[in-house]
C-alpha positions as CSV (number, residue, x, y, z in Angstrom):
1,M,46.1,22.4,27.2
2,A,43.9,20.9,30.0
3,Q,40.7,21.0,27.7
4,T,42.6,19.6,24.9
5,A,44.1,16.7,27.2
6,G,40.6,16.0,28.4
7,R,39.3,15.4,24.9
8,R,38.5,11.9,23.7
9,P,40.4,10.5,20.8
10,R,38.6,11.1,17.5
11,W,38.0,7.3,16.7
12,I,36.1,7.1,19.9
13,R,34.1,10.1,19.3
14,G,33.4,8.6,15.8
15,W,32.4,5.2,16.9
16,W,30.5,5.7,20.3
17,P,27.0,5.7,18.8
18,A,27.6,2.2,17.3
19,W,27.6,0.9,20.7
20,F,23.9,1.3,20.8
21,L,23.5,-0.9,18.0
22,L,25.2,-3.6,20.0
23,P,22.2,-5.1,21.9
24,P,20.0,-5.5,18.7
25,V,22.7,-6.9,16.7
26,A,23.5,-9.3,19.4
27,L,20.0,-10.4,19.7
28,F,19.6,-10.7,15.8
29,A,22.9,-12.9,15.8
30,G,21.8,-15.0,18.7
31,F,18.1,-15.8,17.8
32,V,18.4,-15.5,13.9
33,V,21.9,-15.8,12.6
34,L,23.0,-18.7,15.0
35,P,20.0,-21.0,14.5
36,I,20.4,-20.6,10.7
37,V,24.2,-21.5,10.9
38,L,23.2,-24.5,13.4
39,A,20.4,-25.8,11.1
40,V,22.7,-25.7,8.1
41,L,25.5,-27.7,9.8
42,L,23.0,-30.1,11.4
43,S,21.7,-30.9,8.0
44,F,25.0,-32.7,7.3
45,C,24.9,-34.6,10.5
46,S,23.0,-37.5,12.0
47,W,21.4,-36.7,15.5
48,N,18.6,-38.2,17.4
49,G,18.4,-35.5,20.2
50,S,20.5,-37.6,22.8
51,S,23.3,-39.4,21.3
52,A,26.5,-37.9,19.9
53,I,26.1,-35.8,16.8
54,Q,27.9,-37.7,13.8
55,F,28.9,-36.1,10.6
56,N,27.1,-37.9,7.6
57,G,28.0,-35.7,4.6
58,L,25.3,-35.5,2.1
59,A,23.2,-38.4,3.3
60,N,20.3,-36.3,4.6
61,W,20.1,-34.5,1.2
62,Q,20.4,-37.6,-0.6
63,Q,17.6,-39.0,1.5
64,F,15.4,-35.9,0.5
65,I,16.0,-36.2,-3.1
66,H,14.8,-39.9,-3.1
67,D,12.2,-39.4,-0.5
68,S,8.8,-39.4,-2.2
69,S,7.0,-38.4,0.9
70,A,9.0,-35.3,1.3
71,L,8.8,-34.3,-2.4
72,A,4.8,-35.0,-2.2
73,A,4.9,-32.5,1.0
74,L,6.9,-29.8,-1.2
75,E,4.4,-30.3,-3.8
76,R,1.5,-29.7,-1.3
77,T,3.3,-26.7,0.1
78,G,3.5,-25.2,-3.4
79,V,-0.3,-25.7,-3.7
80,L,-1.0,-24.1,-0.4
81,V,1.2,-21.2,-0.9
82,V,-0.2,-20.5,-4.5
83,A,-3.8,-21.1,-3.4
84,S,-3.5,-19.0,-0.1
85,W,-2.3,-16.0,-2.0
86,L,-5.0,-16.3,-4.5
87,V,-7.7,-16.6,-1.8
88,Q,-6.3,-14.0,0.6
89,E,-5.1,-11.1,-1.3
90,P,-8.4,-10.2,-3.0
91,I,-10.4,-10.5,0.1
92,A,-7.9,-8.7,2.4
93,L,-7.6,-6.0,-0.2
94,A,-11.4,-5.4,-0.3
95,L,-11.9,-5.6,3.4
96,G,-9.0,-3.2,4.2
97,I,-10.5,-0.6,1.8
98,F,-13.7,-1.0,3.2
99,A,-12.3,-0.8,6.9
100,A,-10.7,2.6,5.8
101,G,-13.9,4.0,4.7
102,R,-16.8,5.7,6.5
103,Q,-19.4,3.4,6.1
104,R,-22.1,2.8,8.7
105,H,-21.3,0.1,11.3
106,R,-17.9,-0.3,9.7
107,A,-16.3,-0.2,13.0
108,V,-18.5,-3.0,14.4
109,L,-18.0,-5.2,11.2
110,T,-14.2,-4.5,11.3
111,A,-14.0,-5.7,14.8
112,I,-15.8,-8.9,14.1
113,Y,-13.8,-10.2,11.4
114,F,-10.5,-9.2,13.0
115,L,-11.4,-11.6,15.8
116,P,-9.5,-14.8,14.2
117,M,-6.3,-12.8,14.4
118,L,-6.7,-12.6,18.2
119,I,-6.7,-16.4,18.7
120,S,-3.7,-18.8,18.4
121,A,-3.5,-20.9,15.5
122,A,-3.3,-24.1,17.7
123,S,-6.6,-23.1,19.6
124,L,-8.2,-22.4,16.1
125,G,-7.1,-25.7,14.9
126,I,-8.6,-27.5,17.8
127,L,-11.8,-25.4,17.5
128,W,-12.3,-26.3,13.8
129,N,-11.5,-29.9,14.5
130,L,-14.5,-30.1,16.7
131,L,-16.9,-28.1,14.5
132,L,-16.0,-30.2,11.5
133,S,-16.2,-33.5,13.2
134,P,-18.7,-35.8,11.8
135,V,-19.6,-37.1,15.1
136,N,-21.6,-34.3,17.0
137,G,-19.8,-31.6,15.3
138,G,-21.4,-28.3,14.9
139,V,-21.2,-28.2,11.0
140,M,-22.7,-31.5,10.8
141,Y,-25.4,-30.3,13.2
142,A,-26.2,-27.4,11.2
143,S,-26.6,-29.6,8.1
144,T,-29.0,-31.9,10.0
145,H,-31.1,-29.6,11.8
146,F,-31.1,-26.4,9.7
147,G,-31.6,-27.9,6.2
148,L,-27.9,-26.8,5.2
149,F,-27.5,-30.0,3.3
150,F,-24.4,-28.6,1.2
151,L,-22.5,-28.9,4.6
152,D,-22.9,-32.6,4.5
153,H,-19.4,-33.7,3.8
154,Q,-16.5,-35.3,5.6
155,W,-14.4,-32.2,5.5
156,L,-11.2,-33.3,7.4
157,S,-11.4,-37.2,6.5
158,D,-12.1,-36.9,2.6
159,P,-8.6,-36.8,0.8
160,D,-10.4,-34.6,-2.0
161,L,-11.7,-32.2,0.4
162,V,-9.3,-31.7,3.3
163,M,-6.7,-29.5,1.5
164,G,-9.3,-27.2,0.5
165,T,-10.5,-26.9,3.9
166,V,-7.2,-26.4,5.1
167,I,-6.6,-23.5,2.6
168,V,-10.1,-21.9,3.5
169,L,-9.1,-22.0,7.4
170,V,-5.5,-20.6,6.9
171,A,-7.1,-17.9,4.8
172,W,-9.6,-17.3,7.4
173,E,-6.9,-17.0,10.0
174,F,-4.6,-14.7,8.3
175,I,-6.9,-12.5,6.1
176,P,-7.5,-10.0,9.0
177,F,-3.7,-9.3,9.3
178,H,-3.5,-8.4,5.6
179,S,-6.5,-6.4,5.7
180,L,-4.9,-4.4,8.4
181,L,-2.0,-3.7,6.2
182,F,-4.3,-2.5,3.5
183,E,-6.4,-0.3,5.8
184,A,-3.3,1.4,6.9
185,G,-2.0,1.8,3.1
186,T,-5.5,3.2,2.0
187,R,-5.6,5.7,4.8
188,Q,-2.2,7.0,3.7
189,I,-3.7,8.0,0.3
190,P,-4.5,11.9,0.2
191,R,-8.2,12.5,0.0
192,S,-7.5,15.4,-2.2
193,I,-6.8,12.9,-5.1
194,Y,-10.2,11.4,-4.9
195,E,-11.7,14.8,-4.7
196,A,-10.1,15.9,-7.6
197,A,-10.9,12.7,-9.5
198,A,-14.7,13.2,-8.5
199,I,-14.5,16.8,-9.9
200,D,-13.3,15.4,-13.3
201,G,-16.1,12.8,-13.3
202,I,-14.2,9.8,-12.5
203,G,-16.3,6.9,-11.5
204,P,-15.6,4.8,-8.5
205,Y,-14.4,1.7,-10.5
206,R,-12.1,3.8,-12.5
207,R,-10.9,5.5,-9.4
208,F,-10.0,2.1,-7.8
209,F,-8.1,1.0,-10.6
210,R,-6.4,4.3,-11.6
211,I,-5.9,5.6,-8.1
212,T,-6.3,3.3,-5.2
213,L,-4.6,0.0,-6.7
214,P,-1.5,1.9,-8.0
215,M,-1.2,3.8,-4.9
216,L,-1.4,0.5,-2.8
217,R,1.5,-1.0,-4.8
218,H,4.0,-1.0,-1.9
219,T,1.3,-2.5,0.5
220,I,0.5,-5.2,-2.1
221,V,3.9,-6.2,-2.5
222,T,4.5,-6.3,1.1
223,S,1.3,-8.2,1.9
224,S,2.1,-10.6,-0.9
225,T,5.7,-11.4,0.4
226,L,4.3,-11.9,3.9
227,N,1.7,-14.1,2.5
228,L,3.7,-16.4,0.4
229,V,6.6,-16.7,2.9
230,G,4.1,-17.2,5.8
231,S,2.3,-20.0,3.8
232,L,5.4,-21.8,3.5
233,T,5.8,-22.2,7.2
234,V,2.2,-22.8,8.3
235,F,2.5,-25.8,10.7
236,D,0.3,-25.3,14.1
237,L,-3.0,-25.0,12.4
238,I,-2.6,-27.9,10.4
239,Y,-1.2,-30.0,13.1
240,T,-3.8,-29.5,15.4
241,L,-6.4,-29.8,12.6
242,T,-5.4,-32.9,10.7
243,S,-2.0,-33.8,11.9
244,G,-1.1,-34.2,8.3
245,G,-3.9,-36.7,7.5
246,P,-5.8,-38.3,6.5
247,G,-3.0,-40.5,5.3
248,Q,-0.6,-37.8,4.1
249,S,-3.1,-35.4,2.3
250,T,-2.2,-32.3,4.5
251,R,1.5,-33.2,5.2
252,V,3.1,-30.0,4.1
253,L,7.0,-29.6,4.5
254,A,6.8,-27.3,7.8
255,L,4.7,-30.2,9.2
256,A,7.1,-32.9,7.8
257,Q,10.0,-31.1,9.5
258,Y,8.4,-31.2,12.8
259,L,7.4,-35.0,12.4
260,E,10.8,-36.1,11.3
261,G,12.5,-34.0,14.1
262,F,10.2,-34.7,17.1
263,E,8.5,-37.8,16.4
264,S,11.0,-39.8,14.3
265,L,13.9,-38.1,16.2
266,D,16.0,-37.6,13.2
267,F,17.0,-33.8,13.6
268,G,19.6,-34.0,11.0
269,Y,17.0,-34.8,8.2
270,A,14.6,-32.3,9.9
271,S,17.3,-29.7,9.7
272,A,17.7,-30.5,5.9
273,L,14.0,-29.8,5.4
274,A,14.2,-26.6,7.3
275,V,17.1,-25.5,5.2
276,V,14.9,-26.3,2.1
277,L,12.0,-24.1,3.5
278,G,14.5,-21.2,4.2
279,V,16.0,-21.3,0.8
280,L,12.4,-21.4,-0.6
281,A,11.3,-18.4,1.3
282,V,14.4,-16.3,0.3
283,I,13.7,-17.3,-3.4
284,V,10.1,-16.5,-3.3
285,S,10.9,-13.0,-1.6
286,M,13.7,-12.1,-4.0
287,L,11.6,-13.2,-7.1
288,L,8.6,-11.1,-5.9
289,I,10.8,-8.1,-5.2
290,G,12.6,-8.4,-8.4
291,V,9.4,-9.0,-10.7
292,T,7.4,-6.1,-9.1
293,G,10.5,-3.7,-8.9
294,F,9.8,-3.1,-5.3
295,G,13.4,-2.5,-4.3
296,K,13.7,0.4,-6.9
297,M,10.6,2.3,-5.8
298,R,11.5,5.5,-3.8
299,S,8.0,6.7,-2.7
300,Q,4.6,5.3,-2.3
301,S,3.2,7.6,-5.1
302,E,5.7,5.9,-7.5
303,G,3.3,3.1,-8.1
304,A,0.6,5.3,-9.4
């Protein structure tokens, strides 16, 4: 009887493991869910950061629809997202497969091209702003003194070149991260599959398209999702590199959101832009997962 009386109720014994989930759930709610809810609510209000928040209905959204500058920023964001994916994914895939191999000096070369990932984006923007400066910039110096005349361009002040420059530098910054994903994915492919293919006389190119690429399907979808969604929110590199200029040539939606909030002090309209970015990120992710069938794959080998 004493042992029975000392036992905890069944509902307590069944639910006590859920208490271990309370800290991460609270952190997720406080740092993810709550800011999203506040941004959505603030997008229907007018606030300059110091005065009282006033509800203004759909005024911010009507302003967005009729704001040619914001719509142009949205278009530039689309260009940046697509171009970044087209540039980054093939190079990251090649570097990741190379880093997973056993080539000579592989470790040294891998460490070198991983360096951009160790530097903050703001620092990279300032560094490249100095290097690409037409006045005493490192690139201009190389063009003048080493005969590299193809570098003699106004990379950050020519509206026709600056967006391409930004795309290249964004790729240069994030390719190491995606290469790391592909390296990890390549190392998980059993070596016995390649050995069996070599015995059957399958060459390296056919092994790549018939073994490596299908087996990396999970990794490709994951990397592409992070790439596309990450490109939507690129801000710090562009802000320190061009501040959206010349004119508005590099003013993407994430940068417009910052400028509207912290320079124009229109946090309601900035919140509306933030909601647009969030919705676009969710749509892109869901479309990518739906088109590739990523959510239905049950194993890494199913991609083969």
